[in-house]
TORVEX-744768 format. One record per residue (C-alpha): residue in one letter; x negated, y negated, z negated. Coordinates in steps of 0.1 Angstrom, whole numbers, always signed. Layout:
residues N
+-----+-------+-------+-------+
| res |  east | north |    up |
+-----+-------+-------+-------+
|   A |     X |     Y |     Z |
...
+-----+-------+-------+-------+
***
This chain:
residues 267
+-----+-------+-------+-------+
| res |  east | north |    up |
+-----+-------+-------+-------+
|   M |  -214 |  +790 |  -545 |
|   R |  -188 |  +795 |  -519 |
|   L |  -158 |  +771 |  -526 |
|   D |  -126 |  +794 |  -528 |
|   T |  -103 |  +782 |  -500 |
|   A |   -78 |  +811 |  -509 |
|   E |   -75 |  +798 |  -546 |
|   V |   -78 |  +758 |  -537 |
|   G |   -54 |  +762 |  -508 |
|   G |   -71 |  +762 |  -474 |
|   S |   -67 |  +726 |  -460 |
|   R |   -61 |  +714 |  -498 |
|   A |   -95 |  +723 |  -503 |
|   I |  -108 |  +699 |  -475 |
|   E |   -86 |  +671 |  -489 |
|   S |   -98 |  +679 |  -523 |
|   A |  -138 |  +674 |  -514 |
|   I |  -127 |  +644 |  -499 |
|   R |  -109 |  +631 |  -526 |
|   A |  -139 |  +640 |  -551 |
|   A |  -164 |  +621 |  -530 |
|   N |  -138 |  +590 |  -531 |
|   R |  -138 |  +594 |  -569 |
|   D |  -174 |  +595 |  -571 |
|   G |  -172 |  +558 |  -555 |
|   R |  -182 |  +566 |  -517 |
|   P |  -167 |  +580 |  -489 |
|   A |  -170 |  +616 |  -482 |
|   L |  -194 |  +628 |  -455 |
|   T |  -183 |  +655 |  -427 |
|   A |  -214 |  +672 |  -406 |
|   F |  -206 |  +688 |  -377 |
|   L |  -227 |  +720 |  -363 |
|   T |  -223 |  +738 |  -330 |
|   A |  -220 |  +774 |  -341 |
|   G |  -250 |  +793 |  -332 |
|   Y |  -271 |  +763 |  -325 |
|   P |  -303 |  +756 |  -322 |
|   Q |  -312 |  +794 |  -332 |
|   R |  -281 |  +819 |  -336 |
|   D |  -299 |  +844 |  -358 |
|   R |  -307 |  +816 |  -385 |
|   F |  -272 |  +798 |  -385 |
|   A |  -255 |  +812 |  -416 |
|   E |  -287 |  +796 |  -431 |
|   L |  -285 |  +764 |  -414 |
|   L |  -246 |  +762 |  -427 |
|   E |  -257 |  +766 |  -461 |
|   A |  -283 |  +740 |  -461 |
|   V |  -261 |  +714 |  -446 |
|   A |  -232 |  +721 |  -468 |
|   V |  -254 |  +710 |  -498 |
|   E |  -257 |  +679 |  -482 |
|   A |  -223 |  +671 |  -467 |
|   D |  -189 |  +672 |  -484 |
|   V |  -173 |  +691 |  -456 |
|   V |  -190 |  +710 |  -426 |
|   E |  -171 |  +711 |  -391 |
|   V |  -183 |  +741 |  -371 |
|   G |  -177 |  +740 |  -333 |
|   V |  -167 |  +767 |  -315 |
|   P |  -185 |  +765 |  -281 |
|   F |  -167 |  +765 |  -249 |
|   S |  -176 |  +762 |  -213 |
|   D |  -155 |  +729 |  -209 |
|   P |  -158 |  +707 |  -241 |
|   M |  -140 |  +679 |  -228 |
|   A |  -140 |  +657 |  -257 |
|   D |  -177 |  +661 |  -266 |
|   G |  -205 |  +641 |  -248 |
|   V |  -238 |  +654 |  -233 |
|   T |  -253 |  +662 |  -264 |
|   I |  -227 |  +686 |  -277 |
|   Q |  -223 |  +702 |  -243 |
|   R |  -257 |  +711 |  -243 |
|   A |  -256 |  +725 |  -276 |
|   S |  -224 |  +744 |  -264 |
|   R |  -238 |  +758 |  -232 |
|   A |  -272 |  +771 |  -256 |
|   A |  -248 |  +788 |  -279 |
|   L |  -227 |  +804 |  -250 |
|   N |  -259 |  +814 |  -235 |
|   S |  -273 |  +834 |  -266 |
|   G |  -237 |  +855 |  -267 |
|   V |  -218 |  +831 |  -297 |
|   S |  -182 |  +839 |  -299 |
|   L |  -153 |  +833 |  -321 |
|   P |  -155 |  +869 |  -339 |
|   W |  -192 |  +863 |  -343 |
|   I |  -186 |  +829 |  -357 |
|   L |  -161 |  +841 |  -385 |
|   D |  -187 |  +868 |  -395 |
|   E |  -213 |  +845 |  -398 |
|   I |  -195 |  +820 |  -418 |
|   D |  -182 |  +850 |  -440 |
|   R |  -219 |  +863 |  -446 |
|   A |  -229 |  +827 |  -457 |
|   D |  -221 |  +809 |  -487 |
|   P |  -215 |  +775 |  -482 |
|   A |  -209 |  +749 |  -509 |
|   A |  -185 |  +730 |  -490 |
|   P |  -154 |  +736 |  -472 |
|   V |  -157 |  +748 |  -434 |
|   L |  -133 |  +735 |  -406 |
|   L |  -137 |  +752 |  -374 |
|   M |  -133 |  +723 |  -345 |
|   S |  -123 |  +748 |  -312 |
|   Y |  -107 |  +743 |  -280 |
|   L |   -76 |  +761 |  -276 |
|   N |   -85 |  +788 |  -251 |
|   P |  -109 |  +806 |  -276 |
|   L |   -80 |  +808 |  -302 |
|   L |   -56 |  +818 |  -277 |
|   A |   -80 |  +845 |  -268 |
|   F |   -85 |  +857 |  -303 |
|   G |   -47 |  +856 |  -309 |
|   H |   -24 |  +835 |  -331 |
|   E |   -10 |  +865 |  -348 |
|   R |   -42 |  +873 |  -364 |
|   L |   -62 |  +841 |  -365 |
|   G |   -47 |  +827 |  -398 |
|   D |   -56 |  +860 |  -416 |
|   A |   -92 |  +862 |  -399 |
|   A |  -102 |  +827 |  -406 |
|   A |   -89 |  +827 |  -441 |
|   R |  -108 |  +858 |  -451 |
|   A |  -141 |  +844 |  -435 |
|   G |  -136 |  +814 |  -458 |
|   V |  -123 |  +787 |  -430 |
|   A |  -104 |  +761 |  -443 |
|   G |   -86 |  +744 |  -413 |
|   F |   -90 |  +736 |  -378 |
|   I |   -95 |  +709 |  -355 |
|   I |   -82 |  +714 |  -319 |
|   P |   -88 |  +685 |  -296 |
|   D |   -70 |  +698 |  -266 |
|   L |   -38 |  +707 |  -285 |
|   P |   -10 |  +679 |  -283 |
|   V |   +10 |  +676 |  -316 |
|   E |   +41 |  +683 |  -294 |
|   E |   +25 |  +718 |  -288 |
|   S |   +10 |  +728 |  -320 |
|   R |   +41 |  +740 |  -338 |
|   E |   +35 |  +775 |  -330 |
|   L |    +1 |  +778 |  -340 |
|   E |   +10 |  +755 |  -371 |
|   E |   +33 |  +782 |  -382 |
|   A |    +9 |  +812 |  -378 |
|   L |   -17 |  +792 |  -402 |
|   E |    +6 |  +778 |  -424 |
|   P |   +11 |  +815 |  -443 |
|   H |   -26 |  +813 |  -449 |
|   G |   -27 |  +777 |  -467 |
|   L |   -46 |  +768 |  -433 |
|   G |   -35 |  +736 |  -410 |
|   I |   -46 |  +714 |  -380 |
|   V |   -63 |  +679 |  -384 |
|   Q |   -46 |  +657 |  -361 |
|   F |   -63 |  +629 |  -340 |
|   V |   -55 |  +590 |  -340 |
|   T |   -72 |  +568 |  -315 |
|   P |   -72 |  +530 |  -314 |
|   V |   -48 |  +531 |  -287 |
|   T |   -25 |  +554 |  -304 |
|   P |   +12 |  +536 |  -309 |
|   A |   +23 |  +529 |  -341 |
|   A |   +54 |  +555 |  -341 |
|   R |   +32 |  +583 |  -328 |
|   M |    +4 |  +574 |  -354 |
|   S |   +30 |  +579 |  -381 |
|   E |   +41 |  +611 |  -365 |
|   L |    +1 |  +624 |  -364 |
|   C |    -4 |  +613 |  -399 |
|   A |   +27 |  +632 |  -413 |
|   R |   +16 |  +666 |  -391 |
|   S |   -19 |  +665 |  -400 |
|   R |   -34 |  +686 |  -428 |
|   G |   -65 |  +679 |  -447 |
|   F |   -73 |  +647 |  -436 |
|   V |   -66 |  +625 |  -404 |
|   Y |   -92 |  +623 |  -382 |
|   A |   -98 |  +586 |  -367 |
|   V |  -115 |  +586 |  -334 |
|   T |  -136 |  +552 |  -335 |
|   R |  -135 |  +544 |  -297 |
|   T |  -118 |  +558 |  -266 |
|   G |  -141 |  +582 |  -246 |
|   T |  -160 |  +611 |  -255 |
|   T |  -183 |  +623 |  -285 |
|   G |  -217 |  +603 |  -290 |
|   G |  -211 |  +569 |  -278 |
|   S |  -212 |  +536 |  -294 |
|   F |  -186 |  +519 |  -312 |
|   D |  -179 |  +484 |  -326 |
|   P |  -179 |  +486 |  -366 |
|   A |  -157 |  +454 |  -370 |
|   G |  -129 |  +468 |  -345 |
|   A |  -133 |  +503 |  -362 |
|   A |  -122 |  +488 |  -395 |
|   E |   -94 |  +471 |  -384 |
|   M |   -81 |  +504 |  -369 |
|   L |   -91 |  +522 |  -397 |
|   A |   -69 |  +499 |  -421 |
|   R |   -37 |  +505 |  -397 |
|   V |   -41 |  +542 |  -400 |
|   R |   -48 |  +540 |  -441 |
|   R |   -18 |  +521 |  -443 |
|   I |    +3 |  +549 |  -428 |
|   S |   -14 |  +582 |  -440 |
|   A |    -8 |  +599 |  -471 |
|   L |   -39 |  +616 |  -466 |
|   P |   -75 |  +606 |  -463 |
|   V |   -85 |  +591 |  -432 |
|   Q |  -120 |  +601 |  -417 |
|   A |  -137 |  +582 |  -390 |
|   G |  -158 |  +599 |  -361 |
|   F |  -173 |  +595 |  -326 |
|   G |  -206 |  +576 |  -326 |
|   V |  -214 |  +573 |  -365 |
|   R |  -251 |  +580 |  -361 |
|   E |  -270 |  +552 |  -383 |
|   P |  -270 |  +544 |  -418 |
|   E |  -262 |  +507 |  -410 |
|   Q |  -231 |  +520 |  -393 |
|   V |  -220 |  +542 |  -426 |
|   R |  -225 |  +507 |  -447 |
|   E |  -203 |  +488 |  -427 |
|   L |  -176 |  +515 |  -424 |
|   A |  -177 |  +525 |  -461 |
|   P |  -154 |  +501 |  -476 |
|   H |  -129 |  +509 |  -449 |
|   V |  -125 |  +546 |  -447 |
|   D |  -123 |  +576 |  -469 |
|   G |  -151 |  +597 |  -452 |
|   L |  -173 |  +596 |  -423 |
|   I |  -178 |  +625 |  -398 |
|   V |  -214 |  +626 |  -378 |
|   G |  -216 |  +652 |  -350 |
|   S |  -239 |  +641 |  -318 |
|   A |  -263 |  +624 |  -341 |
|   L |  -269 |  +655 |  -363 |
|   V |  -268 |  +678 |  -331 |
|   E |  -298 |  +652 |  -317 |
|   K |  -319 |  +658 |  -350 |
|   L |  -315 |  +699 |  -346 |
|   E |  -322 |  +697 |  -308 |
|   A |  -356 |  +679 |  -318 |
|   G |  -365 |  +704 |  -345 |
|   E |  -362 |  +675 |  -375 |
|   N |  -347 |  +681 |  -407 |
|   P |  -309 |  +682 |  -409 |
|   A |  -307 |  +680 |  -446 |
|   A |  -328 |  +649 |  -449 |
|   F |  -308 |  +630 |  -421 |
|   L |  -275 |  +637 |  -440 |
|   R |  -291 |  +625 |  -471 |
|   S |  -299 |  +591 |  -455 |
|   L |  -262 |  +589 |  -443 |
|   R |  -250 |  +597 |  -478 |
|   N |  -273 |  +572 |  -494 |
|   A |  -259 |  +544 |  -472 |
|   T |  -224 |  +554 |  -484 |
|   R |  -228 |  +539 |  -518 |
|   G |  -210 |  +509 |  -526 |
|   D |  -178 |  +492 |  -530 |
|   R |  -145 |  +506 |  -514 |
|   R |  -114 |  +488 |  -503 |
+-----+-------+-------+-------+
***
């Protein structure tokens, strides 16, 4: 059954899902899907299946210049665009589906501007979207969109990175909604990272943030998950999941393997 984001409170539904996983003794698992990929006509079905295994689902709005994404998600975005996927179509598909986990939209700014700030919050909330990730929108320029989303209980997840200065990290954590996205490495999605270095960075973010902190960019193996699990409130898996879909493998089985690896003591 769909989580009622209007009742729970939009972005608060995301935070609640992460906190619930933490109370269960594990970090939350957020799964990324490119909307309409690998099969446009089965996307609602895929969304529902992934939402059973993940605590939060991040749906990527395909864009022609995905500057924060590596080649795997670039390929998926191109295929989705070629099949006719658009933001209005995505909202319709999320509305048609019945995901058991809250759904985030990850979109670059251009598709949101084309859709229109003035109607985005209402349309997203009605579709069951709980929040937004916008990689190319700096916090200094996000106030107008924040004000358009807030009346609908929606907000923007902010990014922090290994090179974010302490003062700016504090501002980003204060402005974020749902959780804080801690990027484990510099560069684009899909590359490798050093778990020990990531753990130190995550400790710094968690000391500052009142919200849950989720780690992303490069999470793909159960061993990585086991190493990071004690240091973080949640983990985001993107490129690795898209690769499984690209290869025709079972995404639910892959997510279960990661979720099983999250069990254990947390600090």
